[in-house]
C-alpha positions, 0 to 999 in steps of 0.5 A, spaced: 516 737 623 518 730 625 524 734 627 521 738 632 517 734 635 521 729 636 526 734 640 521 737 644 521 730 647 528 730 648 530 724 642 534 727 637 535 721 632 532 724 626 537 729 626 543 725 627 540 720 621 540 726 617 548 729 620 550 722 619 547 722 611 550 728 610 557 727 612 557 721 608 555 726 601 561 730 603 566 725 601 563 723 594 560 731 593 558 731 586 561 739 586 568 737 588 568 731 583 571 733 577 573 730 570 580 729 568 584 734 566 585 730 559 578 726 557 579 721 552 572 722 551 572 729 549 572 730 541 578 732 538 578 740 536 572 741 540 569 748 540 566 747 547 570 748 553 572 741 556 568 739 562 573 739 568 574 747 566 566 748 566 566 744 573 571 749 575 567 755 572 561 752 576 564 750 583 570 755 584 564 761 586 560 757 590 566 754 594 568 761 595 562 763 598 561 758 602 569 758 605 568 765 606 560 767 609 558 759 611 565 755 614 570 761 614 577 758 615 575 751 611 579 748 606 574 745 601 578 741 596 576 737 589 575 730 591 579 727 585 585 730 583 587 731 576 589 724 574 586 720 578 579 717 580 581 715 587 578 720 592 581 724 596 578 726 603 576 732 606 582 735 612 579 732 618 578 739 621 573 742 615 569 736 616 568 738 623 566 745 622 562 743 617 559 736 621 558 742 627 554 746 622 549 741 620 548 738 626 546 746 629 541 747 624 534 749 625 529 743 624 526 747 618 533 748 615 535 741 617 529 739 613 532 743 607 538 741 607 536 733 607 532 735 600 536 739 597 542 734 598 537 728 596 536 732 590 543 734 588 548 729 590 552 735 594 552 738 601 556 744 598 550 746 593 545 744 599 548 748 604 549 754 598 541 754 598 539 753 605 544 759 607 542 764 600 534 762 602 534 761 610 530 765 613 534 764 621 538 771 623 545 767 623 544 765 616 541 771 613 547 775 616 551 771 611 548 774 605 551 780 602 546 785 600 546 787 593 547 781 589 543 776 586 541 770 590 544 763 588 537 760 586 534 754 583 537 755 577 544 755 579 543 750 583 540 745 577 545 748 573 551 745 578 548 738 580 547 736 573 553 740 569 556 733 567 549 731 564 548 738 560 555 737 558 553 729 555 546 732 552 550 738 548 554 732 545 551 726 544 543 729 545 537 729 550 533 723 551 526 725 551 521 723 557 529 723 561 533 728 561 527 734 560 523 730 566 530 729 570 531 737 569 523 738 572 524 734 578 530 737 580 528 744 580 522 742 583 526 739 588 530 745 590 524 749 590 521 745 596 527 747 598 527 754 599 519 753 601 522 750 607 528 754 609 525 761 607 
């Protein structure tokens, strides 16, 4: 409502601060930070899939959807090369398209996007949630009929895959991992409520 009231008065400082924050997350998006190809911390003869493979299996369908339905023609690339920890920036054209999309969201979708970003540490996961659940005609038209929506469970898995991978190997810390897991679901539920 603050965005609505501020923009009715001819001011857009809240919108601009959210856009700036969102674009900062793109350069370190959790969905695009994949583990190295060879991870010295993975146990030998492990029957589980390597973390990088799991990350790709979760990230690539989300990225594919965004490239096809929300940001057509954009090239969204992984931030980390297979053998490096130095981030690779997104192409300038991609940044401009995504920034324009964020800037033009209706107030409730923008507020939902902000909540989703803060919950998942990912502009891309939050964008997928907003695109899937938005009541606005433009975003609703991007949804394909007859398939399951990308929801709270899928977004939680995408945002916390690394934690899941670690807890499968080393165990869960009581009153920490379970509380965090419930909290991210609660926060993502507010995204669905805001935008739908």
